[in-house]
C-alpha positions in Angstrom: -25.4 -95.9 -15.8 -22.4 -93.8 -16.7 -22.8 -90.0 -16.5 -21.2 -89.5 -19.9 -24.0 -91.6 -21.6 -26.9 -89.8 -19.9 -29.7 -88.9 -22.3 -29.9 -85.3 -20.9 -26.4 -84.4 -22.2 -27.4 -83.2 -25.7 -30.1 -80.9 -24.3 -27.5 -79.2 -22.1 -25.2 -78.6 -25.1 -28.1 -77.1 -27.0 -29.0 -74.7 -24.2 -25.5 -73.5 -23.7 -25.1 -72.9 -27.4 -28.3 -70.9 -27.5 -27.1 -68.6 -24.7 -23.8 -67.9 -26.4 -25.6 -67.2 -29.7 -27.9 -64.6 -28.0 -24.9 -62.9 -26.4 -23.1 -62.8 -29.7 -26.1 -61.3 -31.4 -26.4 -58.6 -28.7 -22.8 -57.7 -29.2 -23.2 -57.5 -32.9 -26.2 -55.3 -32.6 -24.4 -53.0 -30.2 -21.5 -52.8 -32.5 -23.8 -52.0 -35.4 -25.5 -49.3 -33.4 -22.2 -47.8 -32.5 -21.1 -47.9 -36.1 -24.4 -46.3 -37.2 -24.0 -43.6 -34.6 -20.4 -42.9 -35.7 -21.5 -42.9 -39.3 -24.2 -40.3 -38.6 -21.8 -38.2 -36.6 -19.2 -38.4 -39.3 -21.7 -37.3 -42.0 -22.7 -34.3 -39.9 -19.1 -33.3 -39.4 -18.3 -33.8 -43.1 -21.3 -31.6 -44.0 -20.0 -28.8 -41.8 -16.3 -29.0 -42.5 -16.4 -26.3 -45.2 -18.2 -23.7 -43.0 -16.0 -20.9 -41.9 -18.8 -18.6 -40.4 -21.0 -19.4 -37.4 -24.4 -18.9 -39.2 -23.4 -21.2 -42.1 -22.1 -23.8 -39.7 -25.3 -23.6 -37.6 -27.5 -24.0 -40.7 -25.5 -26.9 -41.9 -25.8 -28.7 -38.6 -29.6 -28.1 -38.4 -30.2 -29.3 -42.0 -28.0 -32.4 -41.7 -29.4 -33.5 -38.4 -32.9 -33.0 -39.7 -32.0 -35.1 -42.7 -30.3 -37.9 -40.7 -33.0 -38.3 -38.0 -36.0 -37.5 -40.2 -37.0 -34.5 -38.1 -39.6 -32.1 -39.3 -37.6 -29.1 -37.9 -34.3 -28.7 -36.1 -33.6 -25.4 -34.2 -30.4 -24.2 -32.7 -30.2 -21.6 -29.9 -27.1 -20.1 -28.2 -26.7 -18.3 -24.9 -26.8 -14.5 -25.3 -26.6 -12.6 -22.0 -28.9 -14.5 -19.6 -31.3 -16.0 -22.2 -31.1 -18.5 -25.0 -31.6 -16.9 -28.4 -32.8 -18.8 -31.5 -30.2 -18.4 -34.2 -30.8 -21.1 -36.8 -33.6 -23.3 -38.1 -33.5 -26.1 -40.6 -34.7 -25.1 -44.1 -35.2 -21.5 -42.9 -33.0 -18.6 -44.0 -34.6 -15.8 -42.0 -36.1 -15.9 -38.6 -38.9 -13.5 -37.7 -38.5 -12.6 -34.0 -42.1 -11.6 -33.6 -43.5 -15.0 -34.4 -45.1 -16.9 -31.6 -43.3 -20.0 -32.7 -39.9 -18.4 -32.2 -40.9 -17.4 -28.7 -42.1 -20.9 -27.9 -38.9 -22.4 -29.2 -36.8 -20.1 -27.1 -38.8 -20.8 -23.9 -38.5 -24.6 -24.5 -34.7 -24.2 -25.1 -34.4 -22.1 -21.9 -36.2 -24.9 -20.1 -33.5 -27.4 -21.3 -30.8 -24.9 -20.6 -31.9 -24.3 -17.0 -32.1 -27.9 -16.1 -28.9 -28.8 -18.0 -30.3 -32.2 -19.2 -31.8 -33.8 -22.2 -35.6 -33.3 -22.4 -37.8 -35.7 -24.4 -41.4 -35.1 -24.9 -43.6 -37.1 -24.4 -41.5 -37.9 -21.3 -40.6 -41.5 -20.7 -41.8 -43.1 -17.5 -39.7 -42.3 -14.5 -38.4 -39.0 -15.8 -38.0 -36.2 -13.3 -37.3 -33.1 -15.5 -39.9 -30.4 -16.1 -41.6 -30.3 -19.6 -44.1 -27.5 -19.2 -42.7 -25.2 -21.9 -41.8 -28.1 -24.1 -45.4 -29.4 -23.9 -46.7 -25.9 -24.9 -44.4 -26.0 -27.9 -45.5 -29.6 -28.8 -49.2 -28.6 -28.8 -48.7 -25.4 -30.8 -49.3 -26.3 -34.4 -49.9 -30.0 -34.5 -49.1 -32.8 -32.1 -45.5 -33.9 -32.4 -42.6 -35.2 -30.3 -39.7 -33.1 -29.2 -36.1 -33.8 -28.1 -33.9 -31.0 -26.7 -30.2 -31.5 -26.0 -27.8 -29.0 -24.4 -24.7 -27.9 -26.3 -21.8 -28.0 -23.9 -18.3 -26.5 -24.0 -17.1 -26.6 -20.4 -20.5 -25.2 -19.5 -23.8 -25.2 -21.3 -23.6 -22.7 -24.2 -26.7 -23.5 -26.2 -29.5 -26.0 -27.0 -30.4 -28.1 -30.1 -34.1 -28.9 -30.4 -35.6 -31.5 -32.7 -39.3 -31.6 -33.6 -40.4 -35.0 -35.0 -43.8 -36.2 -36.4 -46.0 -38.1 -33.9 -45.3 -41.4 -35.6 -41.5 -40.8 -35.4 -39.9 -41.3 -32.0 -36.2 -41.4 -31.0 -34.7 -44.6 -29.7 -32.0 -44.8 -27.1 -29.5 -45.3 -29.9 -30.7 -42.2 -31.7 -30.3 -40.2 -28.5 -26.7 -41.6 -28.1 -26.0 -40.7 -31.7 -27.3 -37.1 -31.3 -25.2 -36.8 -28.1 -22.1 -38.0 -29.8 -22.7 -35.7 -32.8 -23.1 -32.7 -30.5 -20.0 -33.6 -28.5 -18.0 -33.6 -31.7 -19.5 -30.5 -33.3 -19.8 -28.3 -30.1 -16.2 -27.2 -29.8 -16.1 -25.7 -33.3 -19.6 -24.4 -33.1 -19.0 -22.6 -29.8 -15.6 -21.2 -30.9 -17.1 -19.7 -34.1 -20.0 -18.3 -32.0 -17.6 -16.6 -29.7 -15.2 -15.2 -32.3 -17.3 -14.7 -35.4 -18.3 -11.2 -34.3 -17.1 -7.7 -34.7 -14.4 -6.3 -32.4 -16.7 -4.6 -30.0 -19.0 -7.6 -29.5 -16.0 -9.9 -28.9 -14.5 -7.4 -26.4 -17.8 -7.1 -24.5 -18.2 -10.9 -24.5 -14.7 -11.5 -23.2 -15.1 -8.8 -20.6 -18.4 -10.4 -19.4 -16.8 -13.8 -19.3 -13.9 -12.5 -17.3 -16.2 -10.7 -14.8 -18.3 -13.8 -14.5 -15.2 -15.8 -13.7 -14.1 -13.2 -11.2 -17.4 -13.0 -9.3 -18.2 -16.7 -9.7 -18.2 -19.3 -6.9 -14.9 -20.9 -7.9 -11.4 -20.2 -6.5 -12.7 -18.4 -3.4 -9.4 -18.1 -1.6 -7.6 -16.8 -4.7 -10.3 -14.3 -5.3 -10.3 -13.2 -1.7 -6.5 -12.8 -1.8 -6.8 -10.8 -5.0 -9.5 -8.5 -3.5 -7.4 -7.9 -0.4 -4.3 -7.1 -2.5 -6.4 -4.8 -4.8 -7.8 -3.1 -1.7 -4.3 -2.6 -0.3 -3.0 -1.2 -3.5 -6.0 1.1 -3.8 -5.4 2.2 -0.2 -1.7 2.8 -0.9 -2.3 4.7 -4.1 -5.4 6.7 -3.1 -5.2 6.8 0.7 -4.1 10.0 2.3 -2.1 10.1 5.5 -0.1 12.5 7.7 3.3 13.3 6.3 5.9 13.4 9.1 9.6 14.3 9.0 11.7 12.5 11.5 14.9 14.0 12.8 17.1 13.9 16.0 16.9 16.7 18.5 18.7 18.0 21.6 17.1 19.9 24.4 18.6 23.3 25.2 17.5 26.0 27.7 15.9 29.1 26.2 18.4 31.3 28.1 21.9 30.5 29.0 24.8 32.4 30.5 28.5 31.6 30.1 30.5 32.8 33.2 34.1 33.4 31.9 37.4 34.3 33.6 37.6 38.2 33.8 41.4 38.2 33.6 44.4 35.9 33.8 44.7 34.6 37.3 44.4 31.7 39.7 41.3 30.1 41.2 41.0 30.9 44.9 37.7 29.4 45.9 34.7 27.6 44.3 31.3 27.9 46.0 28.9 26.0 43.6 28.8 22.8 41.6 26.5 21.6 38.7 22.9 21.5 39.9 23.2 24.4 42.3 20.5 27.0 42.0 21.8 30.5 41.8 20.2 34.0 41.9 21.3 36.7 39.4 23.8 39.1 40.9 23.7 37.6 44.3 25.1 34.1 44.4 28.9 33.9 44.4 30.2 31.2 42.1 33.9 31.4 42.6 36.8 33.8 43.5 40.1 34.4 41.9 43.3 35.4 43.8 43.6 39.2 44.1 46.8 39.6 46.1 48.9 40.6 43.1 46.1 42.9 41.9 46.0 44.6 45.2 49.8 45.1 45.2 49.5 46.6 41.7 46.6 48.8 42.9 48.7 50.1 45.8 51.6 50.8 43.4 49.3 52.6 41.0 47.8 54.7 43.8 51.3 55.7 44.9 52.3 56.7 41.4 49.0 58.6 41.1 49.9 60.6 44.3 53.4 61.3 43.0 52.1 62.6 39.7 49.6 64.9 41.5 52.4 66.3 43.6 54.5 67.0 40.5 51.6 68.7 38.9 51.1 70.9 42.0 54.8 71.8 42.2 55.0 72.6 38.4 51.8 74.7 38.8 53.4 76.7 41.6 56.5 77.4 39.6 54.6 78.3 36.5 56.1 75.5 34.5 53.0 74.7 32.4 54.8 72.2 30.2 55.7 70.2 33.3 52.1 70.6 34.5 50.7 68.9 31.3 53.2 66.1 31.6 52.2 65.5 35.2 48.5 65.6 34.3 49.1 63.0 31.6 50.7 60.7 34.2 47.8 61.4 36.6 45.2 60.4 34.0 47.1 57.2 33.1 47.5 56.2 36.7 43.8 56.9 37.4 42.8 54.6 34.5 45.0 51.9 35.8 43.6 52.3 39.3 40.1 52.0 38.0 41.1 48.9 36.0 42.7 47.2 38.9 39.8 48.0 41.2 37.4 46.6 38.6 39.3 43.4 38.3 39.4 43.0 42.1 35.6 43.4 42.1 35.2 40.9 39.2 37.4 38.4 40.9 34.3 37.5 42.9 32.3 35.9 40.1 28.5 36.0 40.2 25.9 34.6 37.8 24.2 37.2 35.5 20.9 35.2 35.4 19.0 33.1 37.8 18.9 29.4 37.2 20.9 26.3 37.7 24.6 25.6 37.2 24.8 23.2 34.3 28.6 22.8 34.1 31.6 23.9 36.1 33.3 21.3 38.3 36.2 23.5 39.6 36.5 22.2 43.2 39.6 20.2 42.2 41.1 23.0 40.2 41.6 25.5 43.1 44.9 27.1 42.7 45.1 26.3 38.9 45.5 29.2 36.4 42.8 30.5 34.2 43.0 32.7 31.1 41.0 35.7 30.2 37.7 34.6 28.5 38.0 31.0 29.6 34.5 29.5 30.3 34.2 28.4 33.9 30.5 28.0 34.4 27.3 27.5 32.4 24.1 28.7 34.1 20.6 28.4 32.7 17.0 28.0 33.9 15.7 24.5 33.5 12.4 25.8 32.2 11.3 26.6 29.6 13.4 24.4 27.3 14.0 24.8 23.5 14.5 21.8 21.2 17.1 22.0 18.5 15.9 19.6 15.7 18.5 18.7 13.1 16.5 18.4 9.9 18.2 16.9 6.8 18.7 19.3 3.9 16.5 17.0 1.7 13.5 17.5 4.1 14.0 21.1 5.2 11.9 22.3 2.2 8.8 20.9 3.8 9.3 22.5 7.3 7.7 25.8 8.1 7.3 27.9 11.3 4.2 27.2 13.3 4.1 23.5 12.4 3.4 21.1 15.2 4.8 17.8 16.1 5.7 15.3 18.8 9.0 14.1 20.2 10.2 11.3 22.4 13.4 11.2 24.4 15.8 8.3 24.5 15.3 8.0 28.3 11.5 7.9 28.2 10.5 6.6 24.7 6.9 5.9 25.8 6.0 9.6 26.6 5.3 11.9 23.7 5.9 15.6 24.1 4.1 18.1 21.8 6.1 21.0 20.3 5.7 23.9 17.9 8.3 25.1 15.4 9.3 28.7 16.0 12.2 29.4 13.6 14.6 27.8 11.1 18.3 28.6 11.0 19.2 29.7 7.4 22.7 28.2 7.4 23.4 24.5 7.1 25.8 22.8 9.5 27.6 19.4 9.4 26.2 16.8 11.9 27.5 13.3 11.7 28.7 13.8 8.1 25.4 15.1 6.9 24.2 18.6 6.0 21.5 19.6 8.5 19.5 22.7 9.3 18.8 23.6 12.9 15.1 24.0 13.6 14.1 25.5 16.9 10.9 24.4 18.5 9.3 25.3 21.9 7.8 22.6 24.0 4.1 22.9 24.6 4.3 20.6 27.6 7.3 20.3 29.9 7.5 17.2 32.2 9.4 17.7 35.4 12.1 15.2 34.4 13.2 17.0 31.3 16.8 18.3 31.4 18.9 20.3 29.0 21.1 18.0 26.8 18.5 15.2 26.5 18.3 13.7 23.0 15.7 11.8 21.1 13.7 11.7 17.9 11.2 14.4 16.8 8.5 14.1 14.2 7.2 17.3 12.5 3.7 17.0 11.1 4.1 18.6 7.7 0.6 17.9 6.2 -1.4 15.3 4.4 -0.1 13.4 1.4 -0.8 10.1 -0.5 0.7 7.1 1.2 2.5 6.0 -2.0 4.2 9.4 -2.2 5.2 9.3 1.4 6.7 5.8 1.2 8.5 6.3 -2.2 9.7 9.9 -2.2 13.1 9.0 -0.8 13.6 6.3 -3.4 12.5 8.6 -6.2 14.7 11.4 -5.0 17.7 9.0 -4.8 17.0 7.7 -8.4 16.6 11.2 -9.7 19.9 12.2 -8.1 21.8 9.1 -9.5 20.2 9.0 -12.9 19.8 12.8 -13.4 16.0 12.4 -14.2 
């Protein structure tokens, strides 16, 4: 028999048609449920559209939802601090806070708030949420069913609680409609709740929210960075450190003698060189030629003898005028003899102090002329040493005698040498095109390798100041100078 004429074919067509009809009916029912949910949500929104204050909006929401879902009572609570506070009830203008019902409603709302989920009592099979406070509320006056839904705006901000008669229970479509209604109403409801307050309350709420955002668990690295930056700023602004003034220095001996040429002459011999240790009044440094001086001395002595003879002859003859003339010649020649004899003695030059020859390489200048007062040698003891610190005129105001500090030389930068300021020269000098004041400091510790003439950087410890002042004072002084502030 042909398959197209089998007797089972009409039965197959009927079964397929029945399945399509059931699917179509299910879709139609779902569409009708969605339309009903949208209609209820739209009616609630329309009823609350004219409300400009939070309390009027909350009352309108409670009354309309109670009317749409045939609830015996609808209550609305919002988060205040750490607890949920009952603010509106359907068909109730004034809420007495001392009523036990109000306390039971708030505890049931907090139970929903803490779990952040919809709570239905009696709980359907398979539910995992806690309903202890909700069950206490349901058994308070008369048995009834309860549905509590959280009000969300980014986070949970409140709870809407419906109380229904025992014979009235909410279906899944009713729950969906309530959820849709709250999703549409919540933004305006929460915004009015946040802003429909006096200035102080709004400021306190915004401050609390900001602090909660700061100390909350989100954006950990950004908050850690902000904390570190804030700590650094606080340390810079409030921290106190040692204020130091940096300036270049040059080491100088405490005592120094300049050995100069006693008269115009020529170098005969040199007995020392830089680095030679000398004893005061004993060590001969150099000699000048004295042959001409000795000839002049002999001539002066001869003239002195001649004047003395003239004076004796005039005295014998009683010529007193000639005697006075001869005495004047004697006195003049005696002075010249003493001068020439003194120069001959000074031609052998000795150091006036004990120490070390610092300068005076004259071995190659033997026979060369020198002039009166020309410096030939510098002699000074190597210890103790004095530091001449050249402090800028913008920093000299902070420097005082008896202040301490540390210095390092260019040759040994890793070794710090303590010092103490002893005096400040009152007159400024020019050093490297800058006005500086010479500050004298004695070294409290003198390493054996220190030598006069060494240079480096010294830091004078002035006192304690705030770090922000230490780091910005130069810039502030510069701006004040340029802008005349």
